[in-house]
C-alpha positions in Angstrom: 20.5 -26.5 15.1 18.0 -23.9 16.0 18.2 -20.6 13.5 18.7 -17.3 15.5 15.8 -15.3 15.4 15.0 -12.0 13.0 16.3 -8.9 14.6 14.1 -7.0 11.9 10.4 -7.6 11.2 8.7 -5.6 8.7 5.1 -5.8 7.2 3.7 -4.0 4.0 3.2 -4.6 0.4 6.0 -6.3 -2.2 5.8 -5.4 -5.9 7.3 -6.6 -9.1 9.0 -3.4 -10.6 9.5 -2.6 -14.0 12.3 0.2 -14.5 12.5 2.6 -17.8 16.2 1.5 -18.7 17.5 4.8 -21.4 16.3 4.2 -24.8 18.4 1.9 -27.5 20.2 3.3 -30.1 17.3 2.6 -32.5 14.9 4.4 -30.5 13.6 1.5 -28.2 12.5 1.6 -25.2 12.6 -1.4 -22.8 11.8 -1.9 -18.9 14.1 -3.8 -16.3 12.6 -6.4 -14.3 13.1 -5.6 -10.2 11.6 -5.8 -7.2 9.8 -2.7 -4.6 7.3 -2.3 -2.3 8.7 0.0 0.0 9.5 -2.2 3.2 10.6 -4.9 1.1 12.9 -2.9 0.1 14.7 -1.5 3.6 13.7 -5.4 4.7 16.5 -5.8 1.9 18.5 -3.0 2.5 18.8 -3.7 6.4 19.9 -7.6 5.1 22.8 -6.6 3.1 24.0 -4.1 6.3 24.1 -7.5 8.0 20.9 -8.1 10.1 18.8 -11.0 10.5 15.4 -9.7 8.7 11.7 -11.2 8.3 9.0 -9.9 6.0 5.6 -10.5 6.8 3.0 -9.8 3.4 0.8 -11.8 1.3 1.7 -12.6 -2.6 -0.2 -13.9 -5.4 0.1 -17.7 -6.6 2.0 -15.9 -9.7 5.4 -15.8 -11.3 5.5 -11.9 -9.8 5.2 -13.7 -6.4 7.7 -16.4 -7.2 9.9 -14.0 -7.8 9.9 -12.3 -5.0 10.1 -15.2 -3.0 13.1 -15.8 -4.4 14.7 -12.7 -3.9 13.7 -12.7 -0.3 15.0 -16.2 -0.2 18.5 -15.2 -2.0 18.7 -12.6 0.1 18.5 -14.4 3.8 15.2 -12.9 4.3 13.0 -15.0 6.6 9.6 -15.3 4.7 7.8 -18.4 6.9 5.2 -15.9 7.8 4.7 -14.6 4.0 1.1 -16.2 2.7 0.3 -17.4 -0.5 -3.1 -16.2 -1.7 -4.6 -18.7 -4.4 -7.0 -16.4 -5.5 -5.6 -12.5 -6.0 -2.9 -11.7 -7.5 1.1 -9.7 -6.7 1.0 -6.0 -7.1 3.2 -4.2 -9.8 4.8 -1.4 -10.8 6.2 0.9 -13.2 8.9 3.8 -13.1 9.9 5.9 -16.0 12.2 8.7 -16.2 11.8 12.3 -17.1 12.4 15.9 -16.3 10.5 15.8 -13.1 12.7 12.9 -11.8 11.0 9.0 -11.5 7.8 8.8 -11.8 5.4 5.6 -10.5 2.3 3.5 -12.4 1.3 1.2 -10.0 -1.4 -1.6 -10.1 -2.0 -2.7 -6.8 -5.7 -3.0 -6.5 -7.1 -5.5 -4.4 -3.6 -6.9 -4.5 -2.8 -10.1 -2.3 -1.1 -7.7 0.2 -3.7 -6.0 0.8 -5.8 -8.6 1.9 -3.3 -9.4 4.7 -4.7 -8.8 8.4 -4.4 -9.1 11.8 -5.1 -12.6 12.0 -2.3 -13.4 9.9 0.4 -11.4 12.0 2.7 -14.2 13.5 2.9 -12.5 17.3 6.0 -15.0 18.5 8.5 -13.8 15.3 7.4 -9.7 16.4 8.1 -10.8 20.2 11.7 -12.1 19.4 12.5 -9.0 17.1 14.6 -5.9 18.3 12.6 -3.7 15.5 9.3 -3.7 13.8 9.4 -1.6 10.6 6.1 -0.3 8.9 5.0 2.9 6.8 2.2 4.8 5.4 1.5 2.3 2.7 1.7 -0.9 5.0 -1.5 1.0 6.5 -2.7 2.8 3.4 -2.9 -0.2 1.0 -6.5 -1.4 2.6 -8.3 -1.5 6.1 -7.0 -4.7 6.1 -3.2 -3.5 5.8 -4.4 -0.5 8.6 -5.4 -3.3 11.0 -2.9 -5.6 10.7 -0.4 -2.7 11.4 -2.6 -1.5 14.3 -2.2 -5.6 15.6 1.6 -5.7 14.6 2.5 -2.7 17.1 0.4 -3.6 19.7 2.6 -6.8 19.9 5.7 -5.0 19.4 4.6 -2.8 22.1 3.7 -5.3 24.8 7.1 -6.9 24.2 9.1 -3.7 24.1 10.2 -4.2 20.9 11.3 -0.7 19.1 8.9 0.0 16.3 10.6 2.3 13.5 7.8 4.2 11.4 7.9 5.7 7.6 5.3 7.9 6.3 5.6 7.3 2.8 2.3 9.5 1.7 0.8 8.2 -1.4 -2.2 10.3 -2.5 -3.9 7.7 -4.6 -4.5 5.6 -1.8 -6.1 8.1 1.0 -6.5 11.5 1.9 -4.3 13.6 3.9 -6.6 14.4 6.3 -7.4 10.5 6.6 -3.5 9.8 6.4 -2.5 11.8 9.3 -4.9 10.9 11.7 -3.9 7.2 11.0 -0.3 7.5 10.7 -0.1 10.0 13.7 -1.6 7.4 15.9 1.0 5.0 14.1 3.9 7.3 15.0 2.7 8.4 19.1 3.4 4.5 19.8 6.8 4.6 17.8 10.4 4.8 19.1 11.6 6.2 15.4 9.8 8.6 13.0 11.3 8.6 9.6 8.9 11.0 7.6 10.3 13.1 4.3 9.9 16.5 3.9 7.3 16.3 1.3 5.1 13.6 3.2 5.5 15.8 6.7 4.7 18.8 4.8 1.4 17.2 3.3 0.7 15.8 6.5 1.3 18.5 9.1 0.9 21.7 7.4 4.2 22.6 8.2 7.5 23.4 5.9 10.5 23.8 8.0 12.5 20.9 8.8 13.2 22.1 12.6 9.7 22.5 13.1 8.6 19.0 11.9 11.1 17.6 13.4 9.5 19.2 16.4 6.0 18.0 16.0 7.1 14.2 15.2 9.1 14.6 18.8 6.4 16.0 20.2 4.2 12.8 19.5 6.7 10.5 21.4 9.5 8.8 19.2 12.8 9.6 20.7 14.1 9.8 17.4 13.2 11.4 14.5 14.6 11.8 10.9 13.8 14.2 8.5 14.5 13.0 5.1 14.9 15.4 2.3 16.5 13.6 -1.0 19.5 15.2 -2.2 19.5 17.9 0.2 20.2 15.2 3.0 18.1 14.9 6.6 17.8 16.4 9.7 18.1 13.8 12.5 16.6 15.4 16.0 16.4 13.8 19.5 14.8 15.7 22.7 18.1 16.7 23.5 19.8 17.4 20.3 19.6 17.9 16.3 22.1 17.3 13.3 22.0 17.6 9.9 22.7 14.9 7.7 24.7 16.2 4.5 24.0 14.0 1.1 26.9 11.9 1.0 28.1 12.5 -2.8 27.3 10.2 -5.8 26.5 10.1 -9.6 22.6 9.9 -9.6 21.0 7.4 -12.4 18.1 6.3 -10.4 16.9 7.8 -7.0 13.7 4.8 -6.8 14.2 3.2 -3.4 16.9 5.5 -2.2 14.7 6.7 1.4 14.0 2.8 1.6 18.1 2.0 1.9 18.4 5.0 4.0 15.8 3.7 6.1 16.5 -0.2 6.4 20.1 0.6 6.4 19.9 3.6 9.7 17.9 0.8 11.1 20.4 -1.8 10.6 23.2 0.4 12.3 20.8 1.1 15.3 20.3 -2.4 16.0 23.8 -3.0 15.8 24.7 -0.6 18.1 26.1 2.6 16.5 24.6 5.6 17.8 21.7 7.8 15.9 24.4 10.3 14.2 26.4 7.7 13.0 23.7 5.5 11.7 22.3 8.2 9.6 25.9 8.8 8.2 26.1 5.6 7.4 22.6 5.7 6.4 23.3 8.3 3.8 26.1 7.0 2.0 23.5 3.7 1.5 21.2 5.6 0.0 24.2 7.8 -2.5 25.4 4.7 -3.7 21.6 3.2 -4.4 21.0 6.1 -6.7 24.1 5.1 -8.6 22.0 2.2 -10.2 18.8 1.3 -11.4 15.9 -0.6 -10.1 14.8 0.1 -6.4 17.3 -3.2 -5.0 19.7 -4.2 -7.3 21.6 -1.3 -6.8 21.3 -1.4 -3.0 24.6 -1.7 -1.0 26.4 -4.4 1.1 27.8 -3.1 4.1 31.4 -3.8 2.7 30.6 -1.2 -0.1 29.4 1.2 2.6 32.1 0.9 4.3 34.3 1.3 1.5 32.8 4.3 -0.1 33.1 6.0 3.4 36.9 5.3 3.8 37.4 6.3 -0.1 35.5 9.0 -1.1 
């Protein structure tokens, strides 16, 4: 029996996560093993909302890579185009929590994922999908990664596959000017732009969500969502815009909340929801993720999101 093609295909950099847990009674610190990487997180969020997914990347022939492969397979993610690099390692990162919120320490230089290039992009898999999802990190990690995304977008455009782009600007990867040039060229070909308010302020110089939405709509996407963390999000189309309020929760860790929003929002669009309904659903999913530690472990399933929307 032939397996149905993935509906949602993402490309980027996965990482093994070590997330700081609350201090124990004896004052010792512990780190919980988990998983990260923005597009990988979003892929898992989409899978947990009932969408068929695939992930494109390279991982090392090491135990972090093996742990990630186990995760994707357990979540039903198509890993047929995940490349195993026998030379380079899988990236890892640490999350700490303090007065300024959660902070990251990445060990990603020369990672296997950063060597995933345009020749590794599977044209057929993307051509049969409904959605291609990429991010600024997907392009910022290396020249090879940048070119791989360009190739993936070209394939998607040629086959009328929807393209969604999350800015996810990381200043340690590239300068604002370089990032803005590359990201905005990609977003000009996208159907959906998902910038955060913080990212967009750096990339555009604008500070108001409405002005930021106008900027990205002028580039070409038909849907723009300006994410603003605990303050909610602004959903904008050429015809209307709606403020999406945050969903009430008891947050303990916001790591991966934006990725959960993106994956859940795009999953609901694939299922046929109108943008506003999809955004309200995604706001609930992101809030539920914040109630648990780690970027992935607390990502809710569709049943959990629907239950929360009905009962809270």
